[in-house]
C-alpha positions in Angstrom: -13.4 70.5 -2.0 -10.4 69.7 -4.2 -9.4 67.2 -1.7 -12.8 65.5 -1.8 -12.9 65.1 -5.5 -9.2 63.7 -5.4 -10.1 60.9 -3.2 -13.4 60.5 -4.8 -11.3 59.9 -8.1 -9.1 57.7 -6.3 -11.9 55.6 -5.3 -13.0 55.4 -8.3 -10.0 54.0 -9.6 -9.7 51.2 -6.9 -13.2 50.5 -7.8 -12.4 50.2 -11.7 -9.3 48.2 -11.2 -11.1 45.3 -8.8 -12.8 43.4 -11.4 -9.3 43.0 -13.2 -7.4 42.2 -10.1 -10.4 39.5 -9.7 -9.6 38.3 -13.2 -5.8 38.2 -12.4 -6.2 35.9 -9.4 -8.8 33.6 -11.1 -6.5 33.3 -14.1 -3.4 32.8 -11.7 -5.4 30.1 -10.0 -6.7 28.6 -13.1 -3.8 28.7 -15.4 -1.9 25.6 -15.8 1.5 25.9 -14.2 4.5 23.6 -14.0 4.4 21.9 -10.4 6.3 19.4 -8.5 4.4 15.9 -8.2 1.8 16.2 -5.5 0.4 13.4 -3.2 -0.3 10.0 -4.1 -4.3 9.4 -4.5 -4.8 6.8 -2.0 -7.8 4.4 -1.8 -10.3 4.9 0.7 -12.0 1.8 2.5 -15.6 1.8 3.7 -15.5 1.9 7.5 -18.7 0.3 7.8 -17.5 -2.5 5.8 -14.4 -3.0 7.6 -16.1 -2.9 10.7 -18.7 -5.9 9.4 -15.9 -7.7 8.2 -14.0 -7.6 11.4 -17.5 -8.8 13.3 -17.8 -11.7 10.9 -14.2 -12.7 11.7 -14.6 -12.5 15.4 -17.8 -14.6 14.7 -16.1 -17.4 12.9 -13.2 -17.8 15.7 -15.9 -17.9 18.2 -17.5 -20.6 16.7 -14.2 -22.2 16.1 -13.7 -22.0 19.9 -17.1 -23.3 20.6 -17.9 -25.9 17.8 -14.7 -28.0 17.1 -13.3 -27.8 13.6 -13.0 -31.1 11.6 -10.0 -33.5 12.7 -8.4 -32.8 9.3 -8.8 -29.3 9.8 -7.3 -29.2 13.2 -4.4 -31.4 11.7 -4.0 -28.5 8.8 -3.7 -25.6 11.7 -0.8 -27.7 13.3 1.2 -28.5 10.2 1.0 -24.8 9.6 2.3 -23.9 12.9 5.0 -26.7 13.2 6.0 -25.1 9.2 6.0 -21.4 10.4 8.0 -22.1 13.7 10.7 -24.1 11.5 10.9 -20.9 9.3 11.2 -18.6 12.1 14.1 -20.5 13.7 15.9 -21.0 10.6 15.7 -24.8 9.8 17.6 -26.6 6.9 16.2 -26.8 3.8 15.6 -30.3 4.6 13.2 -30.0 7.5 11.5 -27.2 5.8 10.7 -29.2 2.7 9.3 -32.2 5.2 7.2 -29.5 7.2 5.8 -28.0 3.6 4.9 -31.5 2.4 3.2 -32.4 5.7 1.2 -29.0 5.2 0.1 -30.1 1.5 -0.9 -33.5 2.5 -3.2 -32.0 5.5 -4.5 -29.6 3.0 -5.6 -32.3 0.7 -7.3 -34.2 3.7 -9.2 -30.8 4.8 -10.3 -29.1 1.5 -13.7 -31.4 1.8 -14.7 -29.6 4.9 -12.7 -26.6 3.3 -16.0 -24.3 2.7 -17.1 -24.4 6.3 -14.1 -25.1 8.3 -11.3 -23.4 6.8 -12.5 -20.0 7.3 -13.1 -20.5 10.8 -9.2 -21.8 11.3 -8.1 -18.7 9.6 -10.3 -16.8 11.9 -8.8 -18.1 15.0 -5.2 -18.0 13.3 -5.8 -14.1 12.8 -7.0 -13.5 16.1 -4.2 -15.4 17.8 -1.6 -13.6 15.2 -2.9 -10.2 16.4 -2.8 -10.8 20.0 0.9 -12.0 19.3 1.8 -8.8 17.2 0.2 -6.9 19.9 2.4 -8.4 22.5 5.6 -8.0 20.3 4.6 -4.3 20.2 4.3 -4.0 23.8 7.2 -5.9 24.9 9.6 -6.3 22.0 9.4 -9.9 22.4 8.9 -12.3 19.4 7.1 -15.0 21.2 7.0 -18.3 19.8 3.2 -18.0 19.4 4.0 -15.2 16.8 6.5 -17.5 14.9 4.1 -20.7 14.8 1.3 -18.2 13.5 3.4 -16.1 10.7 6.9 -17.5 10.4 9.6 -14.9 10.0 7.0 -12.0 9.8 8.9 -9.7 12.1 11.9 -10.6 10.0 10.1 -9.5 6.6 8.7 -6.3 8.5 12.0 -5.1 9.1 13.3 -6.1 5.7 10.4 -4.0 4.2 11.4 -1.0 6.2 8.1 -1.2 8.0 9.5 -2.0 11.8 12.0 0.0 13.9 12.6 -1.8 17.0 9.2 -3.2 18.1 7.2 -0.3 16.6 5.2 -1.7 13.4 4.0 0.8 10.5 1.1 -1.1 9.5 -2.0 -0.7 11.6 -4.3 -3.3 13.0 -6.4 -3.0 10.3 -3.7 -3.5 7.7 -2.2 -6.4 9.8 -5.4 -8.0 9.4 -5.7 -8.1 5.6 -1.9 -8.9 5.5 -2.2 -12.2 7.5 -5.2 -13.4 5.3 -3.1 -12.7 2.1 -0.2 -14.3 3.5 -2.3 -17.1 4.8 -3.9 -17.5 1.4 -1.1 -17.6 -0.6 0.8 -20.0 1.8 -1.7 -22.6 0.9 -2.5 -21.6 -2.7 -6.1 -20.6 -2.0 -6.0 -17.4 -3.2 -9.2 -16.5 -5.3 -11.1 -18.6 -3.1 -14.6 -17.2 -2.7 -14.8 -17.8 0.9 -11.5 -16.6 1.9 -10.8 -14.0 -0.5 -10.4 -10.3 1.3 -12.9 -8.2 0.3 -12.6 -4.9 -2.0 -12.6 -2.7 1.2 -10.1 -5.0 2.6 -7.7 -4.5 -0.4 -8.1 -0.7 -0.1 -6.9 -0.9 3.3 -4.0 -2.8 2.4 -3.0 -0.9 -0.7 -3.4 2.7 1.1 -0.8 1.3 3.3 1.3 -0.1 0.4 1.0 3.4 -1.7 1.8 5.6 1.2 5.1 3.2 2.4 6.9 2.2 -0.7 10.1 1.1 -0.8 12.7 -0.1 -3.3 12.3 -3.9 -4.2 14.6 -6.7 -3.2 15.9 -6.8 -6.5 17.1 -3.0 -6.7 18.1 -2.6 -3.0 21.7 -3.8 -3.9 21.7 -1.0 -6.5 20.6 1.6 -3.8 23.3 0.3 -1.4 26.1 0.6 -4.0 25.2 4.1 -5.1 25.0 5.1 -1.4 28.4 3.6 -0.5 30.1 5.2 -3.3 28.4 8.7 -2.8 31.6 10.7 -2.2 30.4 14.2 -3.0 27.3 16.2 -3.6 26.7 15.1 -7.1 27.1 11.5 -6.1 24.6 12.1 -3.4 22.2 13.5 -5.6 22.7 10.8 -7.9 22.3 7.9 -5.1 19.2 9.8 -3.9 18.0 9.6 -7.6 18.5 6.0 -7.8 16.7 5.3 -4.6 13.6 7.4 -5.6 13.3 5.8 -8.8 13.8 2.3 -7.1 10.9 3.5 -4.7 8.6 4.5 -7.3 9.2 1.7 -9.5 7.8 -0.6 -6.6 4.9 1.8 -6.1 4.1 1.6 -9.8 3.8 -2.1 -9.6 1.6 -1.8 -6.4 -0.8 0.8 -8.7 -0.9 -1.7 -11.4 -2.0 -4.4 -9.1 -4.4 -2.7 -7.6 -6.3 -1.0 -11.0 -7.0 -4.6 -11.8 -8.6 -4.8 -8.4 -10.5 -1.9 -8.4 -11.4 0.2 -11.6 -12.9 2.9 -9.3 -8.8 4.1 -8.4 -7.6 7.0 -10.4 -4.8 4.5 -11.6 -4.0 6.6 -14.7 -3.4 9.6 -12.6 -1.3 7.8 -10.1 1.2 6.3 -12.7 1.5 9.9 -13.7 2.4 11.1 -10.3 4.8 8.0 -9.6 6.4 8.2 -13.3 6.6 12.0 -12.6 8.7 11.4 -9.0 10.7 8.6 -11.0 11.9 10.8 -13.7 10.4 9.0 -16.4 8.9 12.1 -17.9 7.1 10.2 -21.5 5.5 8.0 -19.1 4.1 10.6 -16.8 2.9 12.7 -19.9 1.2 9.7 -21.2 -0.3 8.8 -17.9 -1.6 12.3 -17.2 -2.9 12.4 -21.0 -5.0 9.2 -20.3 -6.4 10.2 -17.2 -7.6 13.7 -18.8 -8.9 12.0 -21.7 -11.7 10.5 -19.6 -11.7 13.3 -16.7 -11.3 16.5 -18.3 -13.7 18.2 -15.6 -13.0 15.9 -12.7 -11.4 17.2 -9.3 -8.2 16.0 -10.4 -8.2 17.4 -13.7 -6.4 21.0 -12.8 -3.7 19.3 -11.2 -3.1 16.6 -14.1 -3.1 19.2 -16.3 -0.1 21.2 -14.5 1.6 17.8 -14.0 1.4 17.1 -17.8 2.9 20.2 -18.5 5.8 20.0 -16.1 6.0 16.3 -17.5 6.3 17.5 -21.3 8.8 20.4 -20.4 11.1 17.9 -18.6 10.8 16.0 -21.2 12.1 18.5 -23.7 14.9 19.4 -21.7 16.0 15.6 -21.2 
């Protein structure tokens, strides 16, 4: 009987403690804590919209094959190929200047047919580029066709750290948008309504940028110098800090650019994460405050509050 009483009292104690334990667990989950910076929020493209754009591009390319482009537009396509071929081969400045002038003159002649024929020219060159990239990935050969359509593309990808051997970091959807932007920029046609990548295409591109950051060209010398000078553990940590700061500075610039394109992107939160990783705790705190001021109850609110506390505490220590 005594044993039954003791067991009954013990069960009653556990039942009484259960609400306290639940409250403690929830309190620990909901209390803001100092946290390391988490993952960067990435733009999410609408897959159906991307599929629609791919179909539209293919239809334009098929029309370019079945319905001849205007002569001036074909001449522009040839001038583009000539310039990029010379660029890939490292031609001298004079040859490149002459080739660039030929492109500019051809563009002037092609513009009257631009609304209908320029999108078709770009679409057929885009498909040729993707075929040439596929050949490069499969064989490692940088073909003359790839050079004619994209110049020093492979060299540029290696410089950015996005190509190892003949493996490319950008996926085909990313490469499509990269080519469009490169083509538009080369001809100074950015903002042209018939040629500008859609918002969802930009989301595909910037999701890649934000998940594959690297130091800018201007900061690479400082990063390499810090690495070469690292002779002990302290110097190695300092070199790693220099590289991380350079990477996050590059990413912050892309966040700024994308925020002007897509107002739905959580740019203040992303700035906070990148600034925290960079070691700029004051900027991180300001960014998280800005995010929380408009999203106090949103899905990122608790993380932003945790990171804000980390940034404020770290700023005090510094």
